[in-house]
C-alpha positions, 0 to 999 in steps of 0.5 A: 793679017798679024803677019803682015803688020809686024814689020810697020808695028816693030814686033815680032808674032809667036804663033801657039798650038794650045791643043798641047798646053792644057792651061792655055786651051782650058782659058782659051777653048772657046776664044781663039785666035787671040793675041797676047804680049805675057799676061796680057790679053790684047783681042780675041776673036779678030785682030783689033788693030786700033786697040792693038796700036793703043797698047803698043803706045803705052808699052813704048811710054811706059819704057820711055820713062 
């Protein structure tokens, strides 16, 4: 679903295989899938589109200041 929305939301999606990253696996093992931007966790277990849209809006607001 996120891939289908990426163009409309003007974002790119980078999938990470946590099995090859022990620190990431320890942090998120029971919570995948997880959607993050840099060090900020946006949502886990399922895509929360309203939460993602609020996050993207806050990033755009911060960038325009």
